[in-house]
C-alpha positions as CSV (number, residue, x, y, z in Angstrom):
1,X,-129.8,67.3,-156.3
2,X,-128.5,67.0,-152.9
3,X,-126.3,63.9,-152.7
4,X,-125.0,62.2,-149.4
5,X,-123.4,59.2,-148.0
6,X,-124.9,57.5,-144.9
7,X,-124.0,54.6,-142.5
8,X,-121.1,53.8,-140.3
9,X,-117.7,55.0,-140.9
10,X,-116.1,53.2,-143.7
11,X,-119.3,51.5,-144.7
12,X,-121.2,54.4,-146.1
13,X,-123.8,54.0,-148.9
14,X,-124.7,56.6,-151.5
15,X,-128.0,58.4,-151.1
16,X,-130.1,61.3,-152.3
17,X,-132.1,63.8,-150.2
18,X,-135.7,64.1,-151.6
19,X,-138.0,67.1,-151.7
20,X,-139.4,65.9,-148.4
21,X,-136.1,65.6,-146.7
22,X,-136.0,61.9,-146.8
23,X,-132.9,59.9,-147.6
24,X,-133.3,57.7,-150.6
25,X,-130.9,54.8,-151.3
26,X,-128.8,55.2,-154.5
27,X,-126.9,52.1,-154.1
28,X,-128.8,50.4,-156.9
29,X,-127.4,52.8,-159.3
30,X,-124.0,53.8,-158.1
31,X,-121.4,52.4,-155.5
32,X,-120.5,55.6,-154.0
33,X,-120.7,59.4,-154.2
34,X,-117.0,59.4,-155.5
35,X,-114.8,59.7,-158.5
36,X,-116.5,58.9,-161.8
37,X,-119.9,58.8,-160.2
38,X,-119.9,62.6,-160.0
39,X,-118.9,63.4,-163.6
40,X,-121.4,65.4,-165.4
41,X,-122.7,62.4,-167.4
42,X,-123.4,60.4,-164.4
43,X,-124.9,63.3,-162.5
44,X,-127.3,63.8,-165.4
45,X,-128.3,60.1,-165.4
46,X,-129.0,60.4,-161.6
47,X,-131.0,63.6,-162.1
48,X,-133.3,61.7,-164.5
49,X,-134.3,59.1,-161.7
50,X,-137.7,59.5,-160.0
51,X,-136.7,60.0,-156.3
52,X,-139.9,58.3,-155.3
53,X,-138.8,55.1,-157.1
54,X,-135.7,54.8,-154.9
55,X,-136.0,52.9,-151.5
56,X,-136.6,55.2,-148.4
57,X,-133.9,54.8,-145.7
58,X,-135.4,54.5,-142.4
59,X,-134.3,55.6,-139.0
60,X,-131.8,58.3,-138.4
61,X,-128.5,56.9,-139.8
62,X,-125.1,58.7,-139.4
63,X,-124.4,61.1,-142.3
64,X,-120.8,60.4,-143.6
65,X,-118.6,62.8,-145.6
66,X,-120.5,63.9,-148.7
67,X,-117.6,62.7,-151.0
68,X,-115.9,59.5,-150.8
69,X,-112.4,58.3,-151.8
70,X,-111.2,62.0,-152.0
71,X,-107.9,62.2,-154.0
72,X,-106.9,65.7,-153.0
73,X,-108.1,67.9,-150.3
74,X,-106.8,71.4,-151.3
75,X,-107.2,74.5,-149.3
76,X,-106.9,78.1,-149.9
77,X,-105.7,80.4,-147.1
78,X,-106.4,84.1,-146.4
79,X,-109.0,84.2,-149.3
80,X,-111.2,86.8,-147.5
81,X,-109.5,90.2,-147.1
82,X,-111.0,90.8,-143.6
83,X,-110.0,87.5,-142.4
84,X,-106.4,88.3,-143.6
85,X,-106.7,91.7,-141.7
86,X,-107.8,89.9,-138.4
87,X,-104.8,87.5,-139.0
88,X,-102.5,90.4,-139.2
89,X,-101.5,89.4,-142.7
90,X,-101.5,91.2,-146.1
91,X,-104.2,90.2,-148.7
92,X,-102.2,87.6,-150.9
93,X,-101.4,88.6,-154.5
94,X,-101.8,84.8,-155.4
95,X,-103.8,82.2,-153.9
96,X,-102.2,80.7,-150.6
97,X,-102.4,76.8,-151.2
98,X,-102.0,74.1,-148.6
99,X,-103.4,70.6,-148.1
100,X,-105.5,68.8,-145.5
101,X,-104.6,65.2,-145.6
102,X,-107.6,62.9,-146.7
103,X,-107.1,61.2,-143.3
104,X,-108.8,64.3,-141.6
105,X,-112.1,63.8,-143.5
106,X,-115.0,62.9,-141.3
107,X,-118.7,63.2,-141.5
108,X,-120.4,66.6,-140.9
109,X,-121.8,65.7,-137.4
110,X,-118.9,63.5,-136.2
111,X,-117.0,64.5,-133.2
112,X,-113.8,66.7,-133.7
113,X,-110.8,65.7,-131.6
114,X,-108.7,68.3,-129.9
115,X,-105.2,66.8,-130.5
116,X,-103.2,65.7,-127.4
117,X,-101.6,68.8,-125.8
118,X,-103.3,71.3,-127.9
119,X,-104.5,74.6,-126.5
120,X,-105.0,76.5,-129.9
121,X,-107.5,74.3,-131.9
122,X,-109.7,76.7,-134.0
123,X,-112.7,76.7,-136.3
124,X,-113.2,78.0,-140.1
125,X,-116.5,77.7,-142.0
126,X,-115.6,77.3,-145.7
127,X,-117.3,76.8,-149.0
128,X,-116.3,73.5,-150.7
129,X,-115.9,73.0,-154.2
130,X,-116.1,69.4,-155.5
131,X,-114.5,68.7,-158.9
132,X,-116.6,66.6,-161.3
133,X,-114.3,66.8,-164.5
134,X,-110.6,66.1,-164.9
135,X,-108.3,68.6,-166.1
136,X,-105.2,70.5,-166.2
137,X,-104.3,74.0,-167.5
138,X,-107.9,74.8,-167.3
139,X,-109.0,78.2,-168.8
140,X,-110.8,80.4,-166.2
141,X,-113.5,80.9,-168.7
142,X,-114.2,77.0,-168.7
143,X,-113.6,76.6,-165.1
144,X,-117.0,76.0,-163.8
145,X,-117.4,73.1,-166.5
146,X,-115.2,71.2,-164.0
147,X,-117.3,71.6,-161.0
148,X,-119.8,68.9,-159.8
149,X,-121.2,70.8,-156.8
150,X,-120.6,72.4,-153.5
151,X,-120.5,71.5,-149.8
152,X,-119.9,72.9,-146.3
153,X,-116.4,72.4,-144.7
154,X,-115.2,73.0,-141.3
155,X,-111.4,73.7,-141.8
156,X,-110.5,73.0,-138.2
157,X,-107.0,74.2,-137.5
158,X,-104.4,73.9,-134.8
159,X,-102.6,77.2,-134.7
160,X,-99.5,76.2,-132.8
161,X,-98.7,73.5,-135.2
162,X,-99.9,75.7,-138.2
163,X,-97.9,78.8,-137.3
164,X,-95.4,78.3,-134.4
165,X,-93.8,74.9,-135.2
166,X,-91.9,75.8,-138.4
167,X,-92.4,74.7,-142.0
168,X,-95.9,74.7,-143.7
169,X,-99.3,75.2,-142.7
170,X,-100.2,71.7,-143.4
171,X,-99.2,70.3,-140.1
172,X,-101.7,72.3,-138.2
173,X,-104.6,71.5,-140.6
174,X,-104.5,67.8,-141.2
175,X,-105.1,66.2,-137.8
176,X,-107.7,63.5,-137.7
177,X,-111.3,64.8,-137.7
178,X,-110.1,68.4,-138.9
179,X,-112.0,68.1,-142.2
180,X,-116.0,67.6,-141.7
181,X,-117.5,67.5,-145.2
182,X,-121.2,67.8,-145.9
183,X,-123.9,67.1,-145.0
184,X,-124.8,67.2,-148.8
185,X,-123.0,67.5,-152.1
186,X,-125.4,70.0,-153.6
187,X,-125.0,69.9,-157.5
188,X,-124.0,73.1,-159.1
189,X,-127.4,73.5,-161.0
190,X,-129.0,74.3,-157.6
191,X,-126.6,77.1,-156.6
192,X,-127.2,80.1,-159.1
193,X,-124.2,82.1,-157.8
194,X,-121.5,80.4,-155.4
195,X,-120.2,83.9,-154.8
196,X,-123.5,85.2,-153.1
197,X,-123.9,82.6,-150.2
198,X,-124.2,83.5,-146.6
199,X,-121.9,81.4,-144.3
200,X,-121.9,81.2,-140.5
201,X,-120.5,79.5,-137.5
202,X,-121.3,79.2,-133.8
203,X,-119.7,77.8,-130.7
204,X,-121.9,76.8,-127.8
205,X,-124.7,79.0,-129.4
206,X,-122.3,82.2,-129.7
207,X,-122.1,83.3,-133.4
208,X,-118.5,84.1,-134.2
209,X,-118.5,83.9,-138.1
210,X,-121.0,85.7,-140.2
211,X,-119.9,86.3,-143.8
212,X,-120.7,86.0,-147.3
213,X,-118.8,84.4,-150.3
214,X,-119.0,87.6,-152.3
215,X,-116.1,88.9,-150.3
216,X,-113.7,86.2,-151.5
217,X,-110.3,87.6,-153.0
218,X,-110.1,84.8,-155.5
219,X,-113.3,83.4,-156.9
220,X,-114.0,79.9,-157.7
221,X,-113.0,80.0,-161.5
222,X,-109.9,81.7,-160.7
223,X,-108.9,79.1,-158.0
224,X,-109.7,76.2,-160.4
225,X,-107.6,77.7,-163.3
226,X,-104.8,78.5,-160.9
227,X,-104.6,75.1,-159.2
228,X,-104.7,73.3,-162.5
229,X,-101.6,75.0,-163.5
230,X,-99.8,73.3,-160.6
231,X,-101.5,69.9,-160.5
232,X,-104.0,68.0,-162.4
233,X,-107.7,67.9,-161.0
234,X,-109.8,64.8,-160.7
235,X,-113.3,64.0,-160.1
236,X,-113.8,63.8,-156.4
237,X,-111.0,66.4,-155.6
238,X,-112.2,68.9,-152.9
239,X,-111.2,72.6,-152.8
240,X,-111.8,74.4,-149.5
241,X,-112.1,78.0,-150.6
242,X,-111.1,79.9,-147.4
243,X,-113.0,81.5,-144.5
244,X,-114.6,84.9,-143.5
245,X,-113.4,86.6,-140.4
246,X,-114.5,85.5,-136.9
247,X,-112.0,82.7,-136.2
248,X,-110.8,82.3,-132.8
249,X,-107.2,83.3,-133.6
250,X,-108.4,86.8,-134.6
251,X,-110.5,87.6,-131.4
252,X,-109.3,90.7,-129.5
253,X,-108.1,91.4,-126.9
254,X,-107.2,87.6,-126.6
255,X,-107.8,84.7,-128.9
256,X,-110.5,82.1,-128.0
257,X,-109.9,78.4,-128.9
258,X,-111.8,75.3,-128.6
259,X,-112.0,73.0,-125.5
260,X,-113.3,69.4,-125.2
261,X,-117.0,69.4,-124.6
262,X,-118.1,72.2,-126.8
263,X,-120.5,72.3,-129.8
264,X,-119.8,73.8,-133.1
265,X,-122.7,74.6,-135.5
266,X,-122.0,76.1,-139.0
267,X,-123.8,76.3,-142.3
268,X,-124.0,77.8,-145.7
269,X,-127.1,79.0,-147.4
270,X,-128.6,76.4,-149.6
271,X,-125.8,73.7,-148.6
272,X,-127.1,72.6,-145.2
273,X,-125.6,72.7,-141.7
274,X,-123.0,70.7,-139.6
275,X,-122.9,70.2,-135.8
276,X,-119.8,68.8,-134.0
277,X,-119.0,68.0,-130.5
278,X,-115.3,68.5,-129.5
279,X,-113.7,65.7,-127.6
280,X,-110.3,65.0,-126.3
281,X,-108.2,62.8,-128.6
282,X,-107.2,59.6,-127.0
């Protein structure tokens, strides 16, 4: 299934994308694509529905972030060896973990704000893993049982605040609008292998990132098992699993960063595409 949330910001309704690409309203069955609604049991109930029995959503509504009420937005850094190399850093021996604040979350096609004074705002296409079953101290062998599905994430990053201002990476990762999620939460049964997905990103029509999840350093089961040793995981938590090479920071001879008035397009095979316009933050 491809699940989504549609409507104005803060008023999104749950929906399902049918085989014809039409949005079907799920609000008669669940209140949101969030929390307990994306456990294995609830997803199985939704999968038994006949999509043609659901109301068609007319028009072209805004698509919101594909998961609501996210509890934790956990990110993994330097998880592609070639991205670590372009950043001038060693391949990590353990996952590099940081957070994006949940206030950074926005819809997949919402505007991305360039923070006040920023000249180093960057892009990063990433595979998102959405947790559907709570747990801690999860065995790697059972880790995929805890996955509800996958989505596209743009891990927008302000490099000065991330790297040059002291402290942790979190400061440069969590500005408002720095976490577009979606368009769809694609349930795991639709993705045969999350480690064989092409992912890409373009700015103003120029392709900068062109990778495949097979080159991840730490695979999805390893990440879930590792994270569950430092925190409990709950349904609706989102893990952003790292980016392939081609970010603005790594461009030679000089980095290239985003400016207001540009367009980012990005996508992952089987998970859909995002498109954002960059605007100056008020």
